[in-house]
ZAKOL-105683 format. One record per residue (C-alpha): residue number from 1; residue in one letter; z, x, y. Coordinates in Angstrom, 2 decimals. Example, Ala and Ser with C-alpha at 12.3 -4.5 7.8 and 13.67 -1.06 7.14 Angstrom:
1:a:7.80:12.30:-4.50 .
2:s:7.14:13.67:-1.06 .
end
This chain:
1:m:36.66:37.12:-80.96 .
2:n:34.25:39.49:-79.27 .
3:v:34.71:40.65:-75.66 .
4:v:32.39:42.64:-73.37 .
5:p:34.16:43.79:-70.17 .
6:d:32.12:44.76:-67.13 .
7:t:32.98:47.61:-64.77 .
8:s:35.21:45.50:-62.51 .
9:a:37.35:44.31:-65.43 .
10:v:37.76:47.85:-66.77 .
11:v:38.67:49.26:-63.35 .
12:d:41.31:46.55:-62.86 .
13:g:42.77:47.16:-66.34 .
14:r:42.25:43.54:-67.37 .
15:v:41.45:44.24:-71.04 .
16:s:44.60:46.23:-71.87 .
17:e:46.61:43.72:-69.85 .
18:r:45.43:40.91:-72.12 .
19:v:45.99:42.96:-75.24 .
20:a:49.55:43.70:-74.12 .
21:d:50.44:40.04:-73.42 .
22:g:48.92:38.86:-76.72 .
23:t:45.97:37.00:-75.22 .
24:y:43.57:39.32:-77.03 .
25:e:44.78:39.65:-80.61 .
26:s:42.57:41.22:-83.25 .
27:v:39.59:41.16:-80.92 .
28:t:36.58:43.42:-80.96 .
29:v:36.00:45.01:-77.57 .
30:f:32.42:46.12:-76.95 .
31:v:32.42:48.62:-74.07 .
32:p:28.91:49.12:-72.65 .
33:e:27.84:52.74:-72.24 .
34:a:26.50:51.63:-68.85 .
35:v:30.11:50.96:-67.80 .
36:v:31.21:54.40:-68.99 .
37:g:28.38:56.05:-67.06 .
38:e:29.21:54.16:-63.88 .
39:l:32.90:55.07:-64.11 .
40:e:32.06:58.72:-64.74 .
41:s:29.77:58.74:-61.71 .
42:q:32.47:57.20:-59.51 .
43:a:35.07:59.71:-60.73 .
44:n:32.70:62.61:-60.02 .
45:d:32.28:61.26:-56.50 .
46:g:36.06:61.34:-56.04 .
47:l:36.46:57.56:-56.05 .
48:e:39.80:56.25:-57.26 .
49:s:38.11:53.33:-59.01 .
50:g:36.37:55.74:-61.37 .
51:w:39.65:57.37:-62.40 .
52:d:41.35:53.98:-62.82 .
53:g:38.54:52.84:-65.10 .
54:l:38.72:55.98:-67.24 .
55:s:42.48:55.47:-67.59 .
56:e:41.82:51.95:-68.87 .
57:l:39.39:53.28:-71.48 .
58:k:42.08:55.68:-72.67 .
59:r:44.55:52.78:-73.02 .
60:l:41.99:50.85:-75.04 .
61:a:41.53:53.87:-77.31 .
62:d:45.30:53.95:-77.88 .
63:h:45.26:50.24:-78.83 .
64:a:42.41:50.92:-81.23 .
65:d:44.40:53.76:-82.85 .
66:d:47.26:51.30:-83.33 .
67:e:44.74:48.89:-84.91 .
68:t:45.65:46.27:-82.33 .
69:i:41.98:45.91:-81.43 .
70:e:38.64:47.15:-82.66 .
71:l:36.87:49.27:-80.05 .
72:r:33.14:49.96:-80.01 .
73:y:30.87:51.62:-77.47 .
74:v:27.46:49.96:-77.40 .
75:g:24.17:50.08:-75.58 .
76:e:22.63:52.93:-73.64 .
77:r:23.81:54.69:-70.52 .
78:a:22.18:53.43:-67.37 .
79:s:19.60:55.72:-65.79 .
80:g:20.33:57.45:-62.51 .
81:d:18.09:54.96:-60.73 .
82:a:19.96:52.03:-62.27 .
83:r:23.33:53.47:-61.19 .
84:s:22.08:54.12:-57.67 .
85:n:20.83:50.52:-57.59 .
86:a:24.07:49.12:-59.00 .
87:h:24.54:47.02:-55.87 .
88:e:21.23:45.35:-56.71 .
89:g:22.53:44.25:-60.12 .
90:d:20.74:46.67:-62.47 .
91:v:23.90:47.74:-64.34 .
92:d:25.28:44.18:-64.39 .
93:a:22.07:42.99:-66.03 .
94:l:22.48:45.56:-68.83 .
95:i:26.07:44.38:-69.42 .
96:r:25.03:40.71:-69.59 .
97:d:22.32:41.55:-72.13 .
98:l:24.90:43.27:-74.37 .
99:a:27.24:40.27:-74.15 .
100:a:24.40:38.05:-75.30 .
101:d:23.37:40.44:-78.11 .
102:h:26.91:40.57:-79.53 .
103:d:27.73:36.88:-78.97 .
104:a:30.69:38.00:-76.88 .
105:t:32.70:36.66:-73.98 .
106:l:31.95:38.46:-70.73 .
107:l:35.17:39.49:-68.97 .
108:s:34.64:40.12:-65.26 .
109:s:36.41:40.31:-61.91 .
110:d:33.08:40.15:-60.09 .
111:v:32.41:36.59:-58.94 .
112:v:28.67:37.15:-58.59 .
113:q:28.41:38.65:-62.07 .
114:a:30.39:35.73:-63.49 .
115:e:28.23:33.08:-61.84 .
116:v:24.97:34.73:-62.92 .
117:a:26.25:35.01:-66.51 .
118:r:27.24:31.32:-66.55 .
119:a:23.82:30.40:-65.21 .
120:k:22.32:32.24:-68.18 .
121:g:24.49:30.32:-70.63 .
122:l:26.96:33.10:-71.48 .
123:d:30.63:32.55:-72.25 .
124:v:32.47:33.98:-69.24 .
125:e:36.11:34.68:-68.47 .
126:y:36.58:35.34:-64.76 .
127:v:39.81:36.87:-63.43 .
128:e:40.71:37.54:-59.81 .
129:p:40.23:41.16:-58.75 .
130:v:43.33:43.27:-58.29 .
131:a:44.28:43.91:-54.67 .
132:r:44.85:47.61:-55.16 .
133:g:46.80:49.58:-52.58 .
134:v:46.46:47.00:-49.81 .
135:v:49.09:47.09:-47.07 .
136:d:49.54:44.96:-43.99 .
137:d:49.56:47.84:-41.52 .
138:l:48.35:51.39:-41.24 .
139:p:50.43:53.49:-43.68 .
140:i:50.47:56.47:-41.30 .
141:r:51.47:54.38:-38.28 .
142:d:54.94:55.99:-38.09 .
143:f:53.41:59.35:-37.13 .
144:f:52.19:57.88:-33.83 .
145:t:54.37:57.88:-30.73 .
146:d:53.44:56.54:-27.31 .
147:e:52.02:59.96:-26.35 .
148:t:50.23:60.69:-29.63 .
149:m:46.45:60.88:-29.41 .
150:s:45.72:62.02:-32.97 .
151:v:47.44:62.68:-36.30 .
152:h:46.23:65.36:-38.72 .
153:l:47.25:65.20:-42.38 .
154:k:46.13:67.42:-45.24 .
155:t:47.29:68.14:-48.77 .
156:g:49.78:71.00:-48.89 .
157:t:50.39:71.17:-45.14 .
158:v:52.99:69.85:-42.72 .
159:p:51.71:66.80:-40.77 .
160:k:50.60:67.64:-37.24 .
161:a:49.73:65.64:-34.15 .
162:k:48.26:66.05:-30.68 .
163:r:50.74:64.71:-28.16 .
164:g:51.06:64.66:-24.39 .
165:q:49.09:63.54:-21.36 .
166:l:45.34:63.99:-20.96 .
167:g:44.66:67.61:-20.12 .
168:e:48.11:68.65:-21.34 .
169:m:47.85:67.96:-25.07 .
170:r:49.99:69.97:-27.48 .
171:y:49.24:70.45:-31.17 .
172:v:52.69:70.05:-32.74 .
173:e:54.25:69.39:-36.11 .
174:a:54.87:65.70:-36.80 .
175:g:56.88:66.11:-40.00 .
176:d:59.22:68.43:-41.83 .
177:e:57.74:68.72:-45.32 .
178:e:54.34:69.50:-46.74 .
179:t:52.40:66.49:-48.00 .
180:s:51.69:66.29:-51.73 .
181:e:48.33:65.44:-53.24 .
182:e:49.77:62.19:-54.62 .
183:q:51.00:61.14:-51.18 .
184:m:47.69:62.03:-49.52 .
185:s:45.75:60.15:-52.19 .
186:e:47.93:57.07:-51.68 .
187:w:47.47:57.16:-47.90 .
188:a:43.72:57.72:-48.18 .
189:n:43.20:54.87:-50.65 .
190:s:45.41:52.49:-48.68 .
191:i:43.55:53.18:-45.44 .
192:v:40.13:52.58:-47.01 .
193:d:41.28:49.44:-48.84 .
194:l:42.93:48.12:-45.68 .
195:a:39.69:48.54:-43.73 .
196:r:37.72:46.75:-46.44 .
197:q:39.98:43.71:-46.64 .
198:s:41.37:43.32:-43.13 .
199:s:39.55:41.30:-40.49 .
200:e:40.74:43.90:-37.97 .
201:g:38.98:46.81:-39.63 .
202:f:35.72:47.97:-41.13 .
203:i:34.21:51.05:-42.74 .
204:e:31.79:52.70:-40.33 .
205:l:30.50:55.28:-42.80 .
206:s:31.06:55.85:-46.50 .
207:d:29.52:58.80:-48.29 .
208:d:30.42:61.18:-51.07 .
209:g:33.71:62.72:-49.99 .
210:m:33.89:61.10:-46.54 .
211:d:34.89:57.69:-45.18 .
212:i:35.00:56.82:-41.48 .
213:v:37.28:53.85:-40.88 .
214:q:37.86:51.80:-37.75 .
215:f:41.10:49.81:-37.88 .
216:r:42.17:48.12:-34.66 .
217:n:42.06:50.93:-32.08 .
218:y:42.37:53.73:-34.64 .
219:r:39.39:55.79:-35.77 .
220:i:40.24:57.45:-39.06 .
221:a:38.28:60.07:-40.98 .
222:v:39.19:60.38:-44.67 .
223:a:37.78:63.51:-46.33 .
224:r:38.05:64.35:-50.02 .
225:p:36.78:67.03:-52.39 .
226:p:34.12:68.21:-52.95 .
227:f:33.18:67.62:-49.30 .
228:a:36.53:69.06:-48.18 .
229:d:38.75:71.58:-49.94 .
230:g:41.54:69.01:-50.09 .
231:i:42.32:65.44:-49.11 .
232:e:42.48:65.21:-45.32 .
233:v:43.16:62.25:-43.04 .
234:t:42.53:62.49:-39.30 .
235:a:43.43:59.46:-37.20 .
236:v:42.57:59.22:-33.49 .
237:r:43.35:56.54:-30.94 .
238:p:43.02:56.23:-27.16 .
239:i:46.26:56.75:-25.28 .
240:a:45.10:55.51:-21.88 .
241:k:43.41:52.36:-20.64 .
242:t:41.87:52.90:-17.23 .
243:t:39.75:51.14:-14.65 .
244:l:37.19:52.65:-12.33 .
245:d:39.71:52.43:-9.48 .
246:d:41.85:55.04:-11.25 .
247:y:39.23:57.73:-10.65 .
248:e:38.11:59.77:-7.67 .
249:f:34.87:58.64:-5.98 .
250:a:35.54:55.12:-7.29 .
251:d:34.02:53.37:-4.25 .
252:e:30.99:55.66:-4.17 .
253:l:30.38:55.28:-7.90 .
254:r:30.67:51.50:-7.66 .
255:e:28.03:51.43:-4.93 .
256:r:25.84:53.75:-6.94 .
257:f:26.01:51.60:-10.07 .
258:e:25.39:48.38:-8.14 .
259:e:22.53:49.77:-6.06 .
260:r:20.12:49.79:-9.02 .
261:k:20.04:50.43:-12.73 .
262:r:20.64:54.09:-13.33 .
263:g:20.65:56.76:-15.99 .
264:v:24.08:58.39:-16.14 .
265:l:25.47:61.16:-18.32 .
266:i:29.25:61.34:-18.67 .
267:s:30.03:64.88:-19.78 .
268:g:33.07:66.93:-20.65 .
269:s:34.72:68.87:-23.43 .
270:p:36.23:67.12:-26.49 .
271:g:39.39:65.22:-25.55 .
272:a:38.71:65.41:-21.81 .
273:g:38.60:61.62:-21.41 .
274:k:34.85:60.92:-21.47 .
275:s:35.06:57.80:-23.63 .
276:t:38.01:56.50:-21.59 .
277:f:35.92:56.79:-18.42 .
278:a:32.92:55.24:-20.19 .
279:q:34.90:52.15:-21.16 .
280:a:36.17:51.87:-17.57 .
281:v:32.54:51.92:-16.39 .
282:a:31.62:49.32:-19.02 .
283:e:34.41:46.99:-17.90 .
284:f:33.42:47.39:-14.23 .
285:l:29.77:46.60:-14.96 .
286:n:30.76:43.59:-17.03 .
287:d:33.02:42.32:-14.23 .
288:s:30.11:42.84:-11.81 .
289:d:28.01:40.27:-13.69 .
290:y:25.88:42.75:-15.63 .
291:a:25.05:42.14:-19.29 .
292:v:26.61:45.17:-20.99 .
293:k:26.25:46.34:-24.60 .
294:t:27.31:49.51:-26.36 .
295:m:25.64:51.75:-28.93 .
296:e:28.28:53.67:-30.85 .
297:k:28.67:55.62:-34.03 .
298:p:31.49:55.04:-34.81 .
299:r:32.35:51.97:-32.74 .
300:d:35.63:52.96:-31.12 .
301:l:35.34:52.12:-27.42 .
302:q:38.15:49.80:-26.33 .
303:v:36.22:47.18:-24.37 .
304:g:36.63:43.46:-23.84 .
305:p:35.22:40.80:-26.18 .
306:e:32.37:39.98:-23.79 .
307:i:30.85:43.42:-24.42 .
308:t:29.17:43.51:-27.82 .
309:q:29.47:46.83:-29.64 .
310:y:26.51:47.81:-31.82 .
311:g:26.43:50.47:-34.51 .
312:a:23.47:52.24:-36.12 .
313:l:21.28:49.52:-37.64 .
314:g:20.18:50.70:-41.07 .
315:g:21.77:54.05:-40.24 .
316:e:19.32:54.67:-37.39 .
317:m:19.95:54.27:-33.67 .
318:e:16.20:53.70:-33.12 .
319:n:16.56:50.39:-34.95 .
320:t:19.54:49.49:-32.78 .
321:a:17.52:50.29:-29.66 .
322:d:14.65:48.09:-30.83 .
323:s:17.07:45.21:-31.34 .
324:l:18.79:45.76:-27.99 .
325:l:15.49:45.59:-26.13 .
326:l:15.16:42.05:-27.47 .
327:v:18.71:41.27:-26.31 .
328:r:17.78:42.57:-22.83 .
329:p:21.03:44.12:-21.57 .
330:d:21.33:45.30:-17.98 .
331:y:23.35:48.35:-19.00 .
332:t:23.97:50.05:-22.34 .
333:i:26.80:52.50:-23.01 .
334:y:25.62:55.13:-25.54 .
335:d:28.56:56.93:-27.19 .
336:e:27.67:59.58:-27.95 .
337:v:24.36:61.30:-27.17 .
338:r:24.35:64.41:-29.32 .
339:k:21.26:65.06:-31.42 .
340:t:17.62:65.22:-30.37 .
341:n:17.10:61.76:-31.82 .
342:d:19.91:60.40:-29.62 .
343:f:18.38:61.89:-26.48 .
344:e:15.00:60.41:-27.40 .
345:v:16.50:56.94:-27.92 .
346:f:18.44:57.25:-24.65 .
347:s:15.25:58.26:-22.83 .
348:d:13.13:55.50:-24.36 .
349:m:15.61:52.81:-23.36 .
350:r:15.97:54.21:-19.86 .
351:m:12.20:54.32:-19.38 .
352:a:12.07:50.72:-20.61 .
353:g:14.15:49.77:-17.57 .
354:v:17.60:49.48:-19.14 .
355:g:20.47:51.06:-17.24 .
356:m:21.93:53.74:-19.52 .
357:v:25.32:55.45:-19.55 .
358:g:25.52:58.23:-22.13 .
359:v:28.53:60.24:-23.30 .
360:v:27.71:63.92:-23.87 .
361:h:29.76:66.93:-24.97 .
362:a:29.37:69.75:-22.44 .
363:s:31.55:72.55:-21.10 .
364:r:30.01:72.33:-17.60 .
365:a:28.41:69.50:-15.66 .
366:i:25.02:71.25:-15.53 .
367:d:25.08:71.79:-19.31 .
368:a:24.77:68.05:-19.87 .
369:l:21.48:68.03:-17.98 .
370:q:20.26:71.18:-19.71 .
371:r:20.66:69.46:-23.07 .
372:l:17.76:67.24:-22.04 .
373:v:15.52:70.26:-21.42 .
374:g:13.12:70.71:-24.31 .
375:r:13.89:67.25:-25.64 .
376:v:12.00:65.33:-22.94 .
377:e:9.29:66.28:-20.47 .
378:l:10.81:68.27:-17.61 .
379:g:9.29:66.07:-14.94 .
380:m:10.77:62.96:-16.56 .
381:i:14.39:64.12:-16.37 .
382:p:15.20:62.66:-12.91 .
383:q:13.73:59.33:-14.01 .
384:i:15.89:59.33:-17.13 .
385:v:19.10:60.76:-15.65 .
386:d:19.83:60.56:-11.93 .
387:t:23.63:60.97:-12.12 .
388:v:25.89:63.37:-14.02 .
389:v:29.65:62.78:-14.06 .
390:y:31.81:65.62:-15.39 .
391:i:35.27:64.70:-16.67 .
392:e:38.06:67.26:-16.93 .
393:a:41.67:66.50:-17.95 .
394:g:41.04:62.79:-17.58 .
395:e:39.78:63.07:-13.99 .
396:v:36.34:62.98:-12.37 .
397:h:35.80:66.65:-11.59 .
398:t:32.17:66.76:-10.46 .
399:v:29.39:64.26:-9.77 .
400:y:25.79:65.45:-9.51 .
401:d:22.81:63.66:-7.99 .
402:v:19.54:64.54:-9.74 .
403:t:16.24:64.33:-7.82 .
404:t:12.81:65.96:-7.93 .
405:e:10.76:67.55:-5.15 .
406:v:7.57:69.61:-4.89 .
407:k:8.59:72.84:-3.15 .
408:v:8.73:76.60:-3.41 .
409:p:11.81:77.36:-5.54 .
410:a:14.69:79.13:-3.84 .
411:g:14.33:82.88:-4.25 .
412:l:10.52:82.80:-4.19 .
413:t:8.49:83.13:-1.01 .
414:a:4.78:82.70:-1.68 .
415:e:3.58:79.25:-0.64 .
416:d:1.17:79.07:-3.56 .
417:l:4.18:79.11:-5.91 .
418:a:5.14:75.56:-4.92 .
419:r:5.81:73.37:-7.95 .
420:p:7.86:70.32:-9.01 .
421:v:11.52:71.33:-8.80 .
422:i:14.47:69.31:-10.08 .
423:q:17.29:69.55:-7.56 .
424:v:20.85:69.03:-8.77 .
425:s:23.04:68.26:-5.75 .
426:n:26.77:67.83:-5.40 .
427:f:27.33:64.11:-4.87 .
428:e:30.28:64.68:-2.53 .
429:t:28.75:67.30:-0.22 .
430:g:25.05:66.58:-0.69 .
431:r:24.45:70.32:-1.11 .
432:p:21.97:71.45:-3.82 .
433:e:23.78:73.54:-6.43 .
434:y:21.05:74.08:-9.03 .
435:e:17.28:74.05:-9.30 .
436:i:15.41:73.52:-12.57 .
437:y:11.72:74.34:-12.81 .
438:t:9.03:76.04:-14.87 .
439:f:8.67:79.76:-14.26 .
440:n:5.89:81.57:-16.14 .
441:r:5.81:78.92:-18.89 .
442:q:9.60:78.90:-19.27 .
443:v:12.10:76.35:-17.97 .
444:v:14.81:78.03:-15.91 .
445:t:18.01:76.73:-14.34 .
446:v:18.91:78.61:-11.17 .
447:p:22.29:78.31:-9.40 .
448:l:22.11:78.20:-5.60 .
449:d:24.47:79.57:-2.96 .
450:e:26.07:77.50:-0.22 .
451:e:22.98:77.81:1.99 .
452:g:20.72:76.53:-0.76 .
453:g:19.36:79.97:-1.59 .
454:e:19.52:81.86:-4.85 .
455:a:23.08:82.67:-5.84 .
456:e:24.17:86.14:-6.78 .
457:s:24.29:85.37:-10.47 .
458:e:22.88:86.77:-13.67 .
459:t:21.29:83.40:-14.29 .
460:g:19.38:83.43:-10.99 .
461:v:15.74:84.04:-10.20 .
462:g:16.29:87.80:-10.17 .
463:r:17.33:87.95:-13.78 .
464:i:14.56:85.59:-14.88 .
465:a:11.95:87.51:-12.89 .
466:k:13.08:90.84:-14.31 .
467:k:12.96:89.46:-17.82 .
468:e:9.47:88.04:-17.32 .
469:i:8.15:91.26:-15.80 .
470:e:9.52:93.25:-18.73 .
471:r:7.92:90.83:-21.18 .
472:e:4.53:91.03:-19.47 .
473:i:4.52:94.84:-19.23 .
474:r:5.76:95.35:-22.79 .
475:s:2.90:93.22:-24.07 .
476:v:0.49:96.00:-23.05 .
477:a:2.65:99.13:-22.88 .
478:h:3.71:101.11:-25.94 .
479:g:6.64:103.08:-24.60 .
480:h:9.91:102.27:-22.88 .
481:v:9.80:99.93:-19.86 .
482:d:12.32:99.71:-17.00 .
483:v:12.18:97.19:-14.16 .
484:t:13.92:97.40:-10.79 .
485:l:13.77:94.51:-8.33 .
486:n:13.44:95.22:-4.62 .
487:g:14.15:91.87:-3.01 .
488:d:12.82:88.48:-3.98 .
489:d:9.14:89.34:-4.34 .
490:e:8.86:93.07:-5.07 .
491:a:9.52:95.12:-8.19 .
492:v:9.04:98.65:-9.48 .
493:v:8.04:99.13:-13.12 .
494:y:8.73:102.48:-14.79 .
495:v:6.65:103.33:-17.88 .
496:t:5.69:106.44:-19.81 .
497:e:2.92:108.60:-18.41 .
498:g:0.60:107.60:-21.24 .
499:d:1.07:103.91:-20.44 .
500:i:0.15:104.16:-16.75 .
501:g:-3.56:103.52:-17.28 .
502:t:-2.91:100.78:-19.83 .
503:v:-0.55:98.86:-17.56 .
504:i:-2.67:99.17:-14.41 .
505:g:-5.98:98.39:-16.12 .
506:k:-9.46:98.98:-14.84 .
507:g:-9.46:98.97:-11.06 .
508:g:-5.91:97.63:-11.13 .
509:g:-7.13:94.40:-12.70 .
510:r:-4.44:94.03:-15.36 .
511:i:-1.47:94.58:-13.04 .
512:a:-3.08:92.28:-10.45 .
513:d:-3.27:89.50:-13.05 .
514:i:0.42:89.96:-13.86 .
515:e:1.30:89.89:-10.16 .
516:n:-0.63:86.67:-9.65 .
517:r:1.04:84.98:-12.60 .
518:l:4.55:85.93:-11.51 .
519:g:4.12:85.83:-7.73 .
520:i:5.74:89.28:-7.40 .
521:d:4.27:92.56:-6.08 .
522:i:4.67:95.26:-8.74 .
523:d:4.63:99.02:-8.17 .
524:v:3.93:100.98:-11.39 .
525:r:5.45:104.46:-11.74 .
526:t:6.47:106.92:-14.44 .
527:h:10.05:107.28:-15.62 .
528:d:10.20:110.68:-13.90 .
529:d:9.79:108.88:-10.56 .
530:k:12.85:106.76:-11.18 .
531:p:15.81:107.65:-8.93 .
532:g:18.12:109.88:-10.91 .
533:g:15.26:111.03:-13.15 .
534:s:13.62:114.48:-13.32 .
535:g:11.22:113.74:-10.48 .
536:p:7.54:112.85:-10.33 .
537:d:5.31:114.05:-13.14 .
538:p:3.32:117.10:-12.00 .
539:s:0.18:115.76:-13.58 .
540:g:0.28:112.82:-11.23 .
541:g:1.41:109.28:-11.95 .
542:a:0.36:106.11:-10.26 .
543:s:0.03:105.99:-6.55 .
544:e:2.82:104.44:-4.57 .
545:n:1.19:101.02:-4.53 .
546:g:0.73:101.05:-8.30 .
547:r:-3.05:101.30:-8.05 .
548:g:-3.57:104.97:-8.90 .
549:e:-6.42:106.26:-11.00 .
550:g:-4.23:106.06:-14.07 .
551:q:-4.90:109.63:-15.31 .
552:v:-3.27:110.26:-18.63 .
553:g:-2.25:113.82:-17.86 .
554:t:-1.48:115.83:-20.97 .
555:e:-2.39:112.93:-23.25 .
556:r:-6.17:113.08:-22.77 .
557:g:-7.16:112.24:-26.35 .
558:t:-10.43:113.08:-28.10 .
559:t:-13.64:113.08:-26.07 .
560:v:-16.40:111.01:-27.71 .
561:a:-20.07:110.23:-27.05 .
562:p:-20.70:106.50:-27.57 .
563:e:-24.10:105.50:-28.97 .
564:i:-25.82:102.38:-27.68 .
565:t:-27.85:100.46:-30.28 .
566:s:-29.70:97.16:-30.00 .
567:r:-26.60:95.17:-30.99 .
568:h:-23.56:97.42:-30.61 .
569:v:-21.98:100.24:-28.69 .
570:v:-20.77:102.59:-31.44 .
571:i:-18.04:105.21:-31.06 .
572:d:-17.73:107.79:-33.84 .
573:v:-14.15:108.74:-34.67 .
574:d:-13.73:111.75:-36.95 .
575:d:-10.75:110.36:-38.84 .
576:g:-8.13:107.64:-38.63 .
577:v:-9.85:104.87:-40.56 .
578:g:-7.82:101.68:-40.15 .
579:e:-5.78:103.05:-37.26 .
580:t:-5.51:101.41:-33.84 .
581:v:-6.82:103.44:-30.91 .
582:e:-7.22:103.07:-27.17 .
583:v:-10.57:103.75:-25.54 .
584:r:-10.39:105.18:-22.03 .
585:a:-12.83:106.31:-19.35 .
586:d:-11.65:109.25:-17.24 .
587:g:-8.17:108.41:-18.49 .
588:e:-8.36:104.77:-17.39 .
589:y:-7.63:102.25:-20.12 .
590:l:-10.58:100.11:-21.21 .
591:f:-9.60:98.41:-24.47 .
592:t:-7.79:98.75:-27.80 .
593:a:-9.65:98.66:-31.13 .
594:t:-9.24:99.38:-34.84 .
595:v:-11.29:102.14:-36.50 .
596:g:-13.56:100.65:-39.18 .
597:r:-14.16:101.90:-42.72 .
598:g:-17.04:104.10:-41.62 .
599:g:-14.88:105.89:-39.08 .
600:e:-16.48:103.96:-36.24 .
601:v:-15.46:101.60:-33.47 .
602:q:-18.17:99.01:-32.87 .
603:v:-18.29:96.78:-29.80 .
604:s:-20.80:93.92:-29.65 .
605:r:-23.17:94.23:-26.72 .
606:g:-22.97:91.45:-24.19 .
607:s:-19.19:91.25:-24.39 .
608:a:-17.03:92.07:-21.38 .
609:i:-15.61:95.10:-23.19 .
610:a:-19.08:96.43:-24.00 .
611:e:-20.19:95.99:-20.40 .
612:e:-17.20:98.03:-19.16 .
613:l:-17.95:100.74:-21.71 .
614:e:-21.68:100.87:-20.88 .
615:d:-20.85:101.03:-17.18 .
616:a:-18.62:104.04:-17.86 .
617:i:-21.44:105.72:-19.81 .
618:d:-23.94:105.05:-17.01 .
619:r:-21.55:106.64:-14.50 .
620:n:-21.17:109.70:-16.73 .
621:r:-17.44:109.12:-17.04 .
622:t:-15.62:110.96:-19.81 .
623:v:-14.86:108.55:-22.66 .
624:t:-11.85:109.43:-24.78 .
625:v:-10.09:107.93:-27.78 .
626:v:-6.28:108.04:-27.89 .
627:p:-4.12:106.87:-30.81 .
628:a:-2.32:103.68:-29.82 .
629:r:1.47:103.90:-30.02 .
end
């Protein structure tokens, strides 16, 4: 008798079992190399099935040594593509072909494989698969007490758990002895098998070295090498079931949700109770006759059966969103909004008219809103999110109302600086606490004081303005730059003596441009003029209003005589080929250029730079060349 076992029969140990009970006596067992390759791949991935299958092959080798059976390895190993497409039947097809070639009985615990083989006229022996490691309840259930939120198990460590009330959790030991690798492996396998076979559980994610299991109200992460340095099981469950009435501002929040569909971010640190509040909101909306769905990865919100919980369709939340738009929910709970892709999906659904409630990790209420900055257009934020709820220690700590208004930002005074400003107001007091707007091409978040003005804070307008002034001045200056703010709309810039002319520009044009961009009056001085310095430079710095003649003082450079040709204004430089130089007229900066191979600086006539240079020549101003620093 000839027998060809497939992978399922080898993993379940069905061949050696039949040899031991005498069913297979003096048989020839043809083991496909495709089966060996698949088992090896599974073992390398840390799957128990791979190791079980290899153990069966060793038992068959022992039987062959005892001459109980004849053992042969036949066929070719499946390619990597075939193994990766095993669920599509590529490996099974190779095994069936070998059974036909050797006129053998196909032994299988795979019902689909057996039926396909019978349809092709093969002799098939089907045996029920072994229920390996299946238990009726969670094997780590005993570690949970009424106050246990999570259990943490790892090979070679004492079991630990987080226990207590929300906001008062303690990370304590939950056992006396270190767990062995055998015990951890048994728990891990039992949990995964339980999720696969129980109607109360499912596997949310399964990848090399990591399984995410949802069983009843437990979310369990099972990590194995090589992803982790040891087998680790982390089980989390909610310890509180709340309603909206259990929270502060319950009446106000109810009115806000019922007034119209909104975009809400529920924020807080890990373990603060965000998801617990989110499920309370979901239950309230459902009881208020809204069609409510959830988008979760993993699906662990504890909501009623009327609220359908959706995962990532095809591994992508965009696909879930596309499907939900066909379902047409009134509100969708998104748990959790973390990556850029999540924020984009949240925004798209909100702009499509769906009420959205997103769960976001954030250490402050304003941080939740800032996570949208850069991911969506700034002006769209109030249309996407109009409410931020911050949860701390299981309680509603802060609620923000998000609106937009065209105004002059707090801390600025010039009317021409009016722009769209996002105002973040305290829901309880109605007082604005933050403003978000674009300042010199950057998005800034400015805290406000109790009167709605700029708060005394390093994150206020002052710090941003100082930073922007420094950036603008350093883009043209070569030496050290210091900035001192004098009120909301005045600043003093201290630069080296040689940079005075460069910073001010011809006729004060460059500094005027910077002032116009920033909306701040800037007085340019030398470092010697700075209080506490050595006093004003004797050679003369800028005038008090920053519009001095810009004389360079001791750094006067080399005097040159530019030559005007039909196409260029040419400046001869004795040496310094390839170096960068500044061209000045009576010490006033005109432009920066690179000395060409012929030791010349050439400026095309008709350009703005050439016109400035020709004007200086016509006025008999002294033209000098100074090495740029």
